[in-house]
C-alpha positions in Angstrom: -17.6 9.5 -11.9 -17.6 5.7 -12.1 -14.4 4.4 -10.4 -12.8 1.0 -9.9 -10.3 0.6 -7.1 -8.3 -2.6 -7.4 -7.0 -3.7 -4.0 -8.8 -3.4 -0.7 -5.8 -2.9 1.6 -5.2 0.2 3.6 -4.8 2.6 0.6 -7.4 1.1 -1.6 -10.1 0.8 1.0 -9.6 4.3 2.3 -9.4 5.9 -1.2 -12.4 4.1 -2.5 -14.5 4.9 0.5 -13.6 8.6 0.4 -14.3 8.9 -3.3 -17.7 7.3 -2.7 -18.3 9.8 0.1 -17.9 12.6 -2.4 -20.6 11.2 -4.6 -18.7 9.0 -7.0 -19.9 5.4 -7.7 -17.0 3.2 -6.6 -16.4 -0.5 -6.8 -13.5 -1.9 -4.8 -12.1 -5.1 -6.3 -10.1 -7.8 -4.6 -9.2 -11.4 -5.4 -9.9 -12.5 -1.7 -13.5 -13.6 -1.9 -13.9 -13.9 1.9 -12.5 -10.4 2.4 -15.0 -9.0 -0.2 -18.0 -10.8 1.5 -17.0 -9.3 4.9 -16.7 -5.8 3.4 -20.1 -6.1 1.8 -21.4 -6.6 5.4 -19.4 -3.7 6.7 -16.7 -5.8 8.3 -13.4 -3.9 8.0 -10.1 -5.8 7.9 -8.1 -2.9 9.4 -8.6 -0.4 12.2 -8.8 3.2 11.1 -10.8 5.8 13.0 -14.0 6.7 11.1 -13.6 4.2 8.3 -16.1 1.6 9.4 -18.9 4.1 9.7 -18.1 5.7 6.3 -18.0 2.3 4.6 -21.3 1.3 6.1 -23.0 4.6 5.1 -21.8 4.4 1.5 -22.8 0.8 1.1 -26.3 1.8 2.3 -26.3 4.7 -0.1 -25.3 2.3 -3.0 -22.3 4.5 -3.8 -19.7 1.9 -2.6 -19.6 -1.6 -3.9 -17.3 -4.6 -3.4 -16.6 -7.4 -5.9 -14.1 -10.0 -7.1 -15.1 -9.5 -10.8 -12.8 -6.9 -12.4 -13.8 -7.4 -16.0 -17.5 -6.5 -15.6 -16.7 -3.4 -13.7 -14.1 -2.2 -16.2 -16.8 -2.0 -18.8 -18.5 1.0 -17.1 -15.4 2.5 -15.5 -14.0 6.0 -16.1 -10.9 5.7 -14.0 -9.2 2.5 -12.6 -7.0 2.8 -9.5 -4.3 0.2 -8.9 -4.0 0.1 -5.1 -2.4 -3.3 -4.5 0.5 -4.0 -2.2 4.2 -3.4 -3.2 6.0 -5.5 -0.6 9.7 -5.1 -0.1 11.8 -7.6 -1.9 14.9 -9.3 -0.4 17.1 -6.7 -1.9 15.1 -3.8 -0.6 13.4 -2.9 -3.8 9.6 -2.7 -4.2 8.1 -5.9 -5.6 5.8 -4.9 -8.5 4.4 -8.4 -9.2 0.9 -7.5 -7.9 0.9 -4.1 -9.7 1.9 -5.7 -13.0 -0.6 -8.6 -12.5 -3.4 -6.0 -12.2 -2.0 -4.3 -15.3 -2.3 -7.5 -17.3 -5.8 -8.1 -16.1 -6.8 -4.5 -17.2 -5.2 -5.1 -20.6 -7.1 -8.4 -21.0 -10.5 -6.9 -20.1 -10.7 -3.2 -20.9 -13.2 -2.3 -23.7 -13.0 1.4 -23.9 -10.7 4.4 -23.3 -9.5 4.4 -19.7 -7.3 6.2 -17.3 -5.3 3.8 -15.2 -3.9 5.3 -12.0 -1.0 4.0 -10.0 -2.1 4.7 -6.4 0.2 2.1 -4.9 3.6 3.3 -3.7 5.9 2.4 -6.7 9.4 3.3 -7.7 10.2 5.7 -10.6 9.5 4.1 -13.9 6.6 1.9 -12.8 4.0 3.8 -14.9 6.1 2.9 -18.0 6.0 -0.8 -17.0 2.3 -0.7 -16.3 1.7 1.0 -19.7 3.8 -1.6 -21.5 2.1 -4.4 -19.8 -1.4 -3.2 -20.7 -0.4 -2.5 -24.3 1.1 -6.0 -24.6 -2.2 -7.5 -23.6 -4.1 -5.3 -26.0 -1.7 -6.3 -28.8 -2.3 -10.0 -28.0 -6.0 -9.3 -28.3 -5.5 -7.5 -31.5 -7.4 -4.4 -30.4 -6.5 -0.7 -30.3 -7.9 1.1 -27.3 -6.4 4.4 -26.1 -5.5 4.7 -22.4 -3.4 6.8 -20.1 -1.3 5.7 -17.1 -1.3 8.3 -14.3 0.7 8.5 -11.0 -1.3 9.6 -8.0 0.7 8.8 -4.8 -1.0 8.7 -1.5 0.0 10.7 1.5 -2.2 9.1 4.2 -1.2 9.0 7.9 -2.4 5.8 9.6 -4.8 6.9 12.3 -5.8 10.0 10.5 -6.3 8.8 7.0 -9.9 9.8 6.5 -9.1 13.4 7.4 -6.0 13.3 5.2 -8.0 12.2 2.2 -11.1 14.3 2.7 -9.0 17.5 3.5 -5.7 16.9 1.8 -2.8 19.3 2.2 -1.9 18.4 -1.4 -2.8 16.0 -4.2 0.0 15.1 -6.6 -0.9 14.1 -10.1 1.7 12.8 -12.5 0.3 12.8 -16.1 1.9 13.1 -19.5 -1.5 13.8 -21.2 -3.4 17.1 -20.6 -6.8 15.4 -20.9 -5.9 12.8 -18.3 -4.7 15.5 -16.0 -7.9 17.5 -16.5 -10.0 14.5 -15.6 -8.0 13.9 -12.5 -8.4 17.5 -11.5 -12.2 17.2 -11.9 -12.2 14.1 -9.7 -10.3 15.8 -6.9 -11.8 19.3 -7.1 -14.6 18.5 -4.6 -11.9 17.8 -2.0 -10.6 21.4 -2.2 -13.6 23.6 -1.2 -11.6 26.8 -0.8 -8.7 26.4 -3.3 -7.3 24.1 -5.9 -3.8 25.4 -5.6 -2.9 22.4 -3.6 -3.6 20.1 -6.5 -0.1 19.7 -8.1 0.3 18.5 -11.7 3.7 17.2 -12.8 5.2 14.6 -15.0 4.7 11.0 -14.1 8.3 10.2 -13.0 8.4 13.2 -10.7 5.2 12.2 -9.1 6.5 8.7 -8.5 9.6 10.2 -7.0 7.7 12.6 -4.8 6.2 9.9 -2.7 9.4 8.3 -1.8 11.2 11.6 -1.1 8.4 12.8 1.2 8.5 9.7 3.4 12.3 9.6 3.4 12.5 13.3 4.4 10.2 12.6 7.4 12.2 9.5 8.3 15.3 11.6 8.1 13.9 14.1 10.6 13.0 11.3 13.0 16.4 9.7 12.8 18.2 13.0 13.1 16.4 13.8 16.3 17.1 10.4 17.7 20.7 10.8 16.9 20.7 14.1 18.7 18.9 12.5 21.7 21.7 9.9 21.9 24.3 12.7 21.9 22.4 14.6 24.5 22.6 11.7 26.9 26.3 11.6 26.5 26.9 15.3 27.1 24.4 15.8 29.8 21.9 17.8 27.8 18.0 17.4 27.8 16.8 16.6 24.3 13.2 17.6 25.3 14.5 21.2 25.8 16.7 21.0 22.7 13.6 20.0 20.7 11.8 23.1 21.9 14.8 25.3 21.2 15.1 24.2 17.5 11.4 23.6 16.8 10.7 27.3 17.4 12.8 28.1 14.3 10.2 28.3 11.6 12.6 26.8 9.1 12.6 23.6 11.2 9.3 23.4 12.9 8.1 20.9 15.6 6.7 18.1 13.4 8.6 14.8 13.3 11.3 16.0 15.7 10.1 14.1 18.8 12.8 11.7 20.0 11.6 8.1 20.5 12.2 4.4 19.9 12.4 4.8 16.1 10.0 4.8 13.2 8.0 1.8 12.0 4.9 1.0 10.0 4.3 0.1 6.4 5.7 3.2 4.7 8.8 4.7 6.2 11.0 1.5 6.4 9.9 0.2 3.0 10.2 3.6 1.2 13.6 4.5 2.7 14.9 1.1 1.5 13.3 1.4 -1.9 14.7 4.9 -2.5 18.1 3.7 -1.5 17.8 0.8 -3.8 16.7 3.0 -6.7 19.8 5.2 -6.2 22.0 2.1 -6.2 20.4 0.8 -9.5 21.5 4.1 -11.0 25.1 3.9 -9.7 24.6 6.3 -6.8 25.4 5.6 -3.1 22.8 7.5 -1.0 24.9 7.9 2.1 22.5 10.1 4.0 19.6 7.8 3.4 21.6 4.8 4.4 22.5 6.6 7.7 18.8 7.3 8.3 18.1 3.6 8.2 21.1 2.6 10.3 20.2 5.1 13.0 16.6 3.9 13.1 17.7 0.2 13.4 19.8 1.0 16.4 17.2 3.3 17.9 14.7 0.5 18.2 16.8 -1.2 20.9 17.7 1.9 22.9 15.0 1.3 25.5 15.9 -2.4 25.7 19.5 -1.3 26.4 18.3 1.0 29.2 16.5 -1.9 30.7 19.6 -4.1 30.6 21.7 -1.3 32.1 19.3 -1.0 35.0 18.6 -4.7 35.6 21.6 -6.6 34.1 22.1 -8.9 31.2 20.2 -11.8 32.8 16.5 -10.9 32.9 15.2 -14.4 33.7 13.7 -13.4 37.0 12.2 -10.2 35.7 8.7 -9.3 34.3 8.0 -6.2 32.4 4.6 -4.5 31.6 4.5 -3.2 28.0 2.1 -0.3 27.2 1.7 -0.2 23.5 2.4 -2.5 20.6 1.4 -0.7 17.4 4.0 1.4 15.7 1.9 4.5 16.4 -1.4 5.3 18.1 -4.8 5.1 16.4 -3.8 2.0 14.3 -3.5 -1.7 14.8 -0.5 -1.8 12.4 2.6 -3.5 13.9 4.7 -3.6 10.8 8.3 -2.8 11.8 7.0 -1.6 15.2 9.8 -0.9 17.8 7.8 -3.1 20.3 8.6 -6.2 18.2 12.3 -5.7 18.5 12.3 -4.6 22.2 10.1 -7.4 23.3 12.1 -10.1 21.4 15.3 -8.7 22.9 14.0 -8.8 26.4 12.4 -12.2 26.1 15.7 -13.4 24.6 17.3 -12.4 27.8 14.8 -14.5 29.8 12.3 -11.8 30.7 8.6 -12.3 30.9 6.3 -9.7 29.2 2.8 -8.6 30.2 1.5 -6.6 27.3 -1.5 -4.3 26.5 -2.5 -2.3 23.4 -6.0 -0.8 22.7 -6.0 -2.2 19.1 -2.9 -4.2 18.2 -3.0 -7.2 20.5 -4.7 -9.5 18.0 -2.0 -8.6 15.4 0.7 -9.4 18.0 -0.9 -12.7 19.1 -1.7 -14.1 15.7 1.2 -12.7 13.6 4.1 -10.6 14.8 4.7 -12.3 18.1 2.7 -15.5 17.7 5.6 -18.0 18.3 7.1 -16.0 21.2 7.0 -17.7 24.6 7.1 -15.6 27.8 4.5 -13.0 26.7 0.9 -12.7 28.0 -1.8 -10.2 26.9 -4.1 -8.3 29.2 -7.3 -6.4 29.0 -6.1 -3.1 30.5 -3.0 -1.2 31.1 -3.3 -1.7 34.8 -3.6 -5.4 34.5 -0.1 -5.6 33.0 1.4 -3.9 36.0 0.7 -6.6 38.6 3.9 -8.1 39.9 5.9 -6.5 37.1 9.4 -5.1 37.8 8.9 -2.0 35.6 6.6 -0.5 33.0 7.8 0.2 29.5 5.8 2.6 27.3 6.3 2.1 23.6 3.2 3.6 21.9 1.8 7.1 22.8 -1.9 6.2 22.9 -4.0 8.9 24.6 -5.1 6.6 27.4 -1.4 6.3 28.5 -1.0 10.1 28.8 -2.4 10.6 32.3 -2.4 7.3 34.1 -3.0 6.8 37.8 0.6 6.9 39.0 -0.4 5.9 42.5 -2.0 2.8 41.2 1.1 2.2 39.1 3.2 2.4 42.2 1.0 0.0 44.1 1.0 -2.7 41.3 4.6 -2.6 40.2 7.2 -4.4 42.3 9.2 -1.2 42.1 8.0 2.2 40.7 10.1 2.2 37.5 9.1 3.5 34.1 11.0 3.3 30.8 9.4 5.8 28.5 10.1 5.1 24.8 8.1 8.2 23.7 9.2 10.8 26.3 5.5 11.2 27.3 6.0 12.1 30.9 7.7 14.9 32.8 10.8 13.8 34.5 10.5 16.4 37.3 6.9 15.3 38.1 8.0 11.6 38.0 10.8 12.3 40.6 8.3 14.2 42.8 6.0 11.1 42.7 8.9 8.8 43.7 9.1 7.1 40.3 12.4 6.0 38.8 12.1 7.3 35.3 14.1 6.6 32.2 13.5 8.4 28.8 15.1 9.0 25.5 17.8 11.6 25.2 18.3 12.5 28.9 20.1 10.8 31.7 
């Protein structure tokens, strides 16, 4: 098929590249001319394992193209995907201005029957707004062109997005027209080599709702386990053992029940707020969802509070080595990362920070922590340790799993670790003579 993907952010770039990998002809559109020129040369604006090589390969194969010109590519397009950002508004709702702007442009330039797909994360009812916006432009032009608006939410994990797209555990299609649903099924069928049972067709509003509910459910599991971790500390239990005890129940499972410093990233915080806001707009108070958010907000400072309990309120004479800045491993994304809140809290108390992350340091330096004094960035995890009073682990990168603990003891002023991801074994830490603090266990 001939596809147009509008928006070259995380969702648009991954989706367009993976569609091209399956043999479709794809053009990714963006208004940022500099970004498009870089992409034409294979320069990727985000870090995602495997993406750069796939982009380069498909550019070479002439199956993947990049352009700023939407109108010319709509002329030969079978399906147009809207994959622009939906930033969170001041009231917590999803801001649809970019989505509707694209809808207007589609209405102005489409010349033939088209399927328009909402790939962006959007609240219930957005497809109706997109459809009305396109139709309004067609009416202004005085033309009658049939089109369908379909919802196709993404379920990509940052750090594993290529695998998620190429081998999806499910694809959700929201369509109110059988022919549109059939065409979407044809597009996705190559991604299901053994079975198409995981391609789920439903009405548009249910598909829009599914995305928010999925992310909010996962966020709920995280906040629930962090709440249990805090209770475990108070009663003298070990949350690591509790996790194993409950995870063995097949009804619960082990995924997303690891205690830690809270969830971050682009999806969970935004989608939880948006679903809560949607409920409020319909006169319903989503108490559980509200609690999920409140627990997570508090959890981001649990490690900072442990540092203060150990060293005191005044940290002006202390230096801390930070291992990990990204909200999760295998990404450079720092949106709503716990590291931001922890570092700002410690620096606000006078501490100095020596930080290292394999991928996210540029993001920290130039955006998220750019105006923060008292923080320095280093080329390796061991460099951060020199003359630091403790190490604080905040992102579970693989290179942090089995460090040289003897080197750590030599470099630190005192052998102290604050582990925001419960990555190490407390018994082994004690045997090595390391003072060790983790989530959910005293």
